[in-house]
C-alpha positions in Angstrom: 18.2 -12.1 15.5 14.7 -12.6 14.2 11.5 -12.7 16.1 9.6 -15.9 15.1 6.2 -14.5 16.0 6.2 -11.5 13.8 8.0 -10.1 10.7 10.6 -8.0 12.7 14.3 -7.9 12.9 16.1 -6.6 16.0 19.7 -5.9 17.0 22.1 -3.5 15.3 24.1 -5.9 13.1 21.0 -7.8 11.8 19.3 -4.6 10.8 22.5 -3.3 9.1 22.8 -6.6 7.2 19.2 -6.3 6.1 19.7 -2.8 4.8 23.0 -3.5 3.1 21.4 -6.5 1.3 18.4 -4.4 0.3 15.9 -6.6 2.2 12.4 -5.1 1.9 11.8 -3.1 5.1 8.6 -1.2 5.9 9.9 0.9 8.8 12.7 1.1 11.4 12.2 1.9 15.0 15.1 3.5 16.9 15.3 4.0 20.7 15.1 7.7 21.4 18.1 9.5 22.9 20.4 6.6 22.1 23.8 7.6 20.8 25.9 4.8 19.2 28.0 4.7 16.0 26.0 1.8 14.6 22.8 3.6 15.2 24.2 6.4 13.1 25.1 4.0 10.4 21.6 2.5 10.4 20.1 6.0 10.0 22.4 6.8 7.1 21.7 3.4 5.4 17.9 3.9 5.9 18.1 7.4 4.3 20.1 6.1 1.3 17.6 3.3 0.7 14.5 5.4 1.2 13.4 3.5 4.4 11.4 5.5 6.9 12.6 5.4 10.5 11.2 6.9 13.7 12.3 7.3 17.3 10.4 5.7 20.1 10.7 4.9 23.8 12.7 1.8 24.9 9.6 0.3 26.5 7.9 0.2 23.1 10.8 -1.6 21.6 10.8 -4.1 24.5 7.1 -4.8 23.8 7.6 -5.3 20.1 10.3 -8.0 20.5 9.0 -9.6 23.7 11.7 -8.3 26.0 14.6 -9.6 23.9 17.8 -7.6 23.7 17.0 -5.3 20.7 20.1 -3.0 21.2 17.9 0.0 20.6 16.7 -0.8 17.0 14.0 -2.9 15.4 13.2 -3.2 11.7 9.7 -4.2 10.5 10.5 -6.4 7.5 8.1 -6.6 4.5 6.4 -9.9 3.9 7.2 -9.6 0.2 9.4 -7.5 -2.0 7.8 -4.3 -3.3 7.4 -3.7 -7.1 7.6 -0.3 -8.8 4.9 1.5 -10.7 6.9 0.8 -13.8 6.7 -2.9 -13.0 2.9 -2.7 -12.9 2.7 -0.9 -16.2 5.1 -3.3 -17.8 3.0 -6.3 -16.7 0.0 -4.7 -18.4 2.0 -4.2 -21.6 3.3 -7.8 -21.5 -0.3 -9.1 -21.2 -1.4 -6.8 -24.1 -4.0 -5.2 -21.8 -5.0 -1.7 -20.8 -3.5 -0.9 -17.4 -5.9 -1.7 -14.6 -4.5 -0.4 -11.2 -5.8 0.1 -7.7 -4.4 3.1 -5.7 -4.9 3.0 -1.9 -4.5 6.3 -0.1 -4.0 6.1 3.6 -5.4 2.7 4.4 -4.1 1.9 7.9 -5.9 -1.4 8.5 -3.8 -4.3 7.3 -7.0 -6.4 6.9 -8.4 -3.9 4.5 -5.2 -3.8 2.5 -4.9 -7.6 2.4 -8.5 -7.9 1.2 -7.9 -5.4 -1.5 -4.8 -7.1 -2.8 -6.7 -10.4 -2.8 -9.6 -8.9 -4.8 -7.2 -7.0 -7.1 -5.6 -10.3 -8.0 -8.9 -12.1 -8.5 -10.2 -9.3 -10.7 -7.1 -9.4 -12.9 -5.7 -5.9 -11.9 -2.1 -5.4 -12.8 -1.1 -4.0 -9.4 -1.8 -2.0 -6.3 -0.1 1.3 -5.3 0.2 2.4 -1.7 2.0 5.4 0.0 5.2 5.0 2.0 3.8 6.8 5.0 0.5 6.7 6.9 -0.5 3.4 5.4 -0.6 -0.3 6.2 2.4 -2.0 4.6 3.2 -5.6 3.4 3.4 -7.2 6.8 2.5 -10.7 7.9 -1.2 -9.8 8.5 -1.6 -8.3 5.1 0.0 -11.4 3.6 -2.3 -13.7 5.5 -5.5 -11.8 4.7 -4.5 -11.7 1.0 -4.6 -15.5 1.0 -1.3 -15.6 -0.8 -2.1 -12.9 -3.4 0.9 -10.9 -2.3 3.0 -13.6 -4.0 1.4 -12.8 -7.3 0.3 -9.2 -7.2 2.6 -6.2 -7.8 2.4 -3.8 -4.9 4.3 -0.5 -5.4 5.1 1.9 -2.5 5.4 5.5 -3.6 6.4 8.7 -1.7 3.5 10.8 -2.9 0.1 9.5 -4.2 -1.0 12.8 -5.8 2.2 13.1 -7.8 2.0 9.5 -8.8 -1.6 10.1 -10.1 -0.3 13.1 -12.1 2.4 10.9 -13.8 -0.2 8.1 -14.5 -2.5 10.6 -16.1 0.3 11.9 -18.4 0.7 8.3 -19.6 -3.0 8.2 -20.6 -4.6 6.7 -17.5 -8.0 7.8 -16.3 -8.2 8.1 -12.6 -11.5 7.3 -10.8 -12.0 8.1 -7.2 -14.7 6.8 -4.8 -16.4 9.5 -2.9 -19.9 10.3 -1.6 -19.8 13.6 -3.4 -19.5 11.8 -6.8 -21.7 13.0 -9.5 -22.4 9.6 -11.0 -22.9 6.1 -9.7 -20.1 3.6 -10.3 -21.8 1.6 -13.0 -22.3 4.8 -15.1 -18.5 5.4 -15.4 -16.5 3.9 -18.2 -14.0 1.6 -16.6 -12.9 -0.3 -19.7 -9.7 1.5 -20.8 -6.5 2.4 -19.0 -7.9 3.0 -15.5 -6.7 3.7 -11.9 -9.3 3.2 -9.1 -8.5 5.2 -6.0 -9.7 3.9 -2.6 -9.4 6.5 0.2 -8.7 6.0 3.9 -11.1 4.2 6.2 -12.1 7.3 8.1 -11.6 10.4 6.0 -11.6 9.1 2.5 -9.4 10.8 -0.1 -7.3 13.9 0.7 -8.1 17.1 -1.2 -5.0 16.8 -3.4 -5.8 13.2 -4.4 -9.5 14.1 -5.0 -8.4 17.0 -7.2 -6.3 14.7 -9.3 -9.1 12.3 -10.1 -10.8 12.6 -13.5 -14.1 11.3 -12.1 -15.6 10.9 -8.7 -18.1 8.1 -8.4 -20.4 6.9 -5.6 -21.8 3.5 -4.8 -25.6 3.6 -4.2 -26.3 3.3 -0.4 -30.0 2.3 0.0 -30.1 1.5 3.7 -29.3 3.5 6.8 -25.5 3.1 6.7 -23.8 5.9 4.7 -20.7 4.1 3.5 -19.1 0.8 2.8 -15.9 -0.7 4.3 -12.9 0.3 2.2 -12.2 -3.2 1.0 -15.8 -3.9 0.2 -16.0 -0.6 -1.8 -12.9 -1.7 -3.7 -14.5 -5.0 -4.5 -17.6 -3.4 -5.9 -15.6 -1.0 -8.1 -13.1 -3.7 -9.3 -15.8 -6.1 -10.4 -17.8 -3.4 -12.1 -14.6 -2.9 -14.1 -14.4 -6.6 -14.7 -18.0 -6.7 -16.0 -17.4 -3.8 -18.4 -14.0 -5.1 -19.6 -15.5 -8.5 -20.4 -18.6 -7.2 -22.1 -18.8 -7.2 -25.9 
């Protein structure tokens, strides 16, 4: 069964079918202390397909599906299929362009993620990378806020952002992080070549490991009383500085 008001599936067999047919799923919620052979099958399928699951109280599941009979399991389906990092790099190659990628670390607000995907598409970025855990995912809110950009923009979900940055750097990509401790302002940094722009979480910014994997840390001038910008606004400023530089002759 499918809930028409949200992007969730509930019931043991529907969730099993979704997993067996490789439907994009953000997360699975399983009723705690529930023992049933099909629940065990769901857990095994989720492990095999790299889908994160967590245990929760029955009342939480009841609320998620409006009191329908969920049989102890709910899957939050993705609003669109995820790409891979290789897909993003391949798109840049097909266009004959230097890779231009946005990396989001720990953005939990779907409105921020949706806005960033929309801006990334408008700026001509080749894709957006997000972590599997502790992050907003491609749900219906993200899709709506993106104004349809999720249909055209590659979004890759990776297990570890820091390790992904290391791999991208080995492929010749320069990684730029946004941080108040940056030694240069964003328009002083060369954003024309193969570049990855890292946007940290709304509250704490980038983690230490991710910060350490950045080649440059840049800051956006803050001339008023407020010390920082909203994550999606900061992403827009950086992305369009990159657009300006990449279009200049």
